[in-house]
N, C-alpha and C positions, 0 to 999 in steps of 0.2 A: 622798785628793785631793778638793778641793771641786768641785762641778759647774761645768762651763764655761758661760759665757753664750752662748746661741744667738742669732745675729744674721742678720737678713734685710737685704740691701743692695739698695736700689732706686735706680737711676740710669740715665738713658738714654744717656749718653756712655760708650762702651766704655772709653775711656782712663781717665776718672774712676772708673768702676765697678771696673776692674781695680786701680787704685791704692788705693781704699778697701778692697777685698777683701784686697789684699796687706798693708796696714798692720794690719788687724784680725786677719788670719790668722797674723801673726807673734807675736801676743800669746798667751801660754799660758793666759790666763783666758778667751779668746774663741774661738768656733767659728762661722765663717760657714757657715750651713747651706744657703743658697740666695741667688741674685741674680735681680733682675728689671729689665727695661729699659722697662717701661711700667706704668701704674697698674692695668690689668686683671690683669696677671700678679701684681702686688704683692698684690692682694686675694685671688686664688686661692691663692697660696703661703702667705699668712698664715692663711687658713682651713684649709689642709691641714697645714702644718708647725708652727703655733703657736709662733713664735719668742718669745724673751724680750724682744727689742728690735728695732726697725726703724730703719734710716737711710733717710730719705725725701727724694728729690729732688722739687722742686715742678713744674718744667716738663717734663711727661711726655707721650708720645703715648697715644692711645686713651682713657685716663682720666687726668685731671690728678692731681698729687700731693695737691692739696687735696681733690678728690673721693674719692680713695682713702683719705685720712685720715678723712674723714667716715664712709665706709662701714665701715672697720675699727673705728673707735671706737664705732659703733652696733651692730655685729654680733660683733666679736671683739676687745674692748679690749686693746690692746697698747701699751706705751710706745714713742712715736715721737720720734726725733730728726730734725728737718728739717735737711738739709744743702743750703744754698741760696746763690745769689749775692745780694749786696747792691747790685750795680751797676745793676740793672734795676728801674725803679719798679714795673712791673706784677708782677714776680716778688716784690718785697718786700711788696707789698700782698697777694698770694696767700699768702705765708708767714704774714702776720698772720692771714689767714682760716683757715689750717691750725692755727695756735696756738689760735684761738678754737674750732675744731672738736675740740680735744682733744690735739693734739700738745703734748708737754711741754717741749721745748727746741728752740733753733735754733742752728746753727753755720754761720758763713760759709765758703763754699768757699775754697780757697787763693787768695790775691790778693796776690802779692808777699810780702815778709817771709821769715822762716825756715821752710823746709819741715819741719824738725825740730819747731819750735814747734807747727805745725798738727797734725802727727801726734800729739803729746802731748795737744793739746786734743781731738782726735777720740777717742782712746782713753779719756781721762778722761770725756768727755761720754757716750760709749756706756755705760761702766760705771755712771756715775751714773744715767742715765735708766733703765737696766735694773732698777734697784732701786726705782723709783717705782711705787707701786700706782696703777693707773688705773681709771676708772669707766666704765660704760656710762651715758650721760646718761639720767636724773639720779641713778643709784644709785652707791653706793660706801661702803665701810667701812674704817676703819683700826683694827685691833684693839688691845687693850691697856687703854686707859683709857676708860671710858664717858664720853660727852659730858655735862657737867653741865647741869642744867636751866637754861633761860634765866631771867634775873632778871626781875622784874616790870617792865613798861613804866614809863618815867619821864616826868614832865612836860617840856614843851619848855624849852630854855634861855630866859631872859628875852628875849634878843635875839640870835638865832643870826646870826653874821657870816660863817662860812665852813665848808666841808666838806673834810676831808682824807681821802684814800683811799690805802691801801697794798695792793699785790698782788705776787705772784711767779709761781711755776709754775702754769699754768692761768689766770692772771690776765686776759689779754685778753678771753676770753669772759665772765668774771664781771663785769669792769668794764663791758662793753657792756650786760649784762643790768641792772646797777644803774642806769646812766645813762639807759637807755631807759625806766625806770620813773618818772623824774622828769618833771614837766610841762614843756612847752616854755618856759614863762615862768619857770622856776625862777630865783630872783634871786641866789643866793649864789655866790661864787667856789668853784670846785672844784679842789683841788690833788691831784695824783696822783704817787705814786712807784710805778712798775712796773719790776720787775727784768727787763731784756731785754738781749740782746747789743747792744753799742754800734753795730755797723754797721746795725742794724735800728731803732734808737731813733727816728730822725727820721721814717722811713716809718710807724712805729707811731703817732706823733702825728697825722699826716695821715689815716691809715686810721681811727683812733678817731673823729676829727671827722666823717668821712663816714658811719661806722656809726651814730652817735647823733644826727646832724643838729644839732650844736652846735659852736661855734667851739672849736678845740683848738690850743694853741700850746706850743712848747718854752720853758721859763722862761729869762729872762735876769736877771742880777743887777740889783737895784734896781727891778724891775717892781712896779707897783702891783697890788693885787688887783682883778680885774674881775669883776663879778657875772655869773653865767650862763656864764662861760668856763671851760674845762678847761685848766689849766696843768700841764704834765707836766715832771717833773725831767729834765734832760738826762742823757746817759750819763756815768758816771764822776765826777759831782760831787754833793755833798749839797745839798739844797734846804731852806731854813728860812724862817720868818716872823719878821720883826723890825720892830716899830713900823709895822705895816701894809704893809710892803714885803717882797718876796722877796729873799733873799740866797742866793748860791751860794758854795760853798767846796770845796776839795780836801783836806779833812781826812782823817785815816786812816779806812779802811773800818770799819764796825761790823757785827759778825756776818758778816764777809767780804763785806759789801755796801756799795757806793757807786754810786748814792745809797742811803741807808738810810731805811726807813720810820720807825724809831725816832728818827732825827735830826729828821725832819720833825715827827713827833707830839710829841716833847719840846718843840720850839720853839713849836708851837701851844698846848700846855698852858701854857707860860710867858707867851706873848704875848697869847693870846686867852682862855684859860681857860674860864669857864662859857659864853661866847658861841660855843663851837665844837662841831662834830660830827665824828666820825671813824669810819671803817669799815676793818676789816682783813679782806682776802679771801684766797682760796686761795694756798698757797705752802709751800715747804719751809723748815724751820728755825724760828727764833723771832723774826726781825726784825719789829718792830712791836708785839709783845705788851706789853712794858714801857711803851712810849710810849702805847699805848692805855689802859693803867691810869693813867698820869700824867694823861691828859685826863679820865678818869672822876673821878679824885680832885680835879681842878680844877673839877669841876662841869659839864663838857661831856657831851654825849650820845655814847655809844659803841656800836658794833655789830660783830659778828664773823660771818663766814659759817659756816653750819652744816656738819656732817660730810657729810650726804647729798648736797649739791651741790658740795662742794669736790673739785677734781681731786686735790689733795694737802692733806690735813687736818693741816697742820703749824703754820703761823703762827697761824691762828685757833684751833687746839686749844690752843696755848700761852697764848693770850689767855683762853680759857675756863677753863683751869686756874688762872690768876691772878685769876679773877673780874673781868676787866677790861672785860667787855662788858655794857652794859645790856640788849642784845638779841642773841640768836643766831638767825639766820634765813638764808633764801636771799637772793641779791643782789637779786632783784626785790622781795621784801618789805622789804628794807632801803631800797631806793629809795623805795618808797611811804611808809615811815615817815619818811624825810627830808622828803618832800613835806608830810606831816602836821605835822612839827615847824615848818616854815616857816609853814604855814597857821595853826597854833595860836599862834605867837608874833608873827604879823603884825599 
């Protein structure tokens, strides 16, 4: 019999804590080894019991879920699934902070709909998150295939017109690091696909703008590209560029993702080609790798996050294996390189 997944449940509400524990405890693959009602106990139990995965409430007494996440990821890295409400603006902002601090996924607490559906989502999310290798910032390794050496730096596109960014698991923190490295007067439109649960997508856009001191908006069909602005793909629709405008559509998911990074990158390669730049950051799977290669082949500048700074070295690893990236580096260095590209081509 395979080893059961050891879970620590952190939730201040006795009713919700009991319900989560009951759902997880009924699954033969899971073993709830402990529960905690506050952030301080969560930290102590993590250090003592070393669970395989933690379900983390955000609004906790004594020590908040965000602060507990930060401490755990710094001292005892453990895959964390945030289980949070999307109804409260403060709570959704704090959830985004926890994701930036190293939590790998978020699941909305039950809010109407089918209880059976939520139970399935919880079980699936816990099992998925438990398998994600996490890092102590900024260390981390994914065994198997060594990272290819970075390709030599390329000259700037003749006239760079936009930057496209794709990210998934671990993305909020990496995106913030990249955007903070850009000068305040950075003139190019910034298009972002970030895989995040739909109930938190709107709050993420507002949170991101506040974190980087730059206007951030959720894309609408037909929008013009605005220099210096971050435009984020809405939940559950693809975002593309066509004739200098943004287009949204509900086409089939690609790599089980909608919005898909590949869908955005492919449209950028076709519509903007050599006048584009694209960055692929931390995330599970391979969404964005082929699209990044398409942009490189079209003459645009491409970059992928390196293994050492990726929470999950999946998407950028696939890009590296395809030789899709002109540069492989940390988000901060990619941001500085983008600034140099604009300066050089200006």
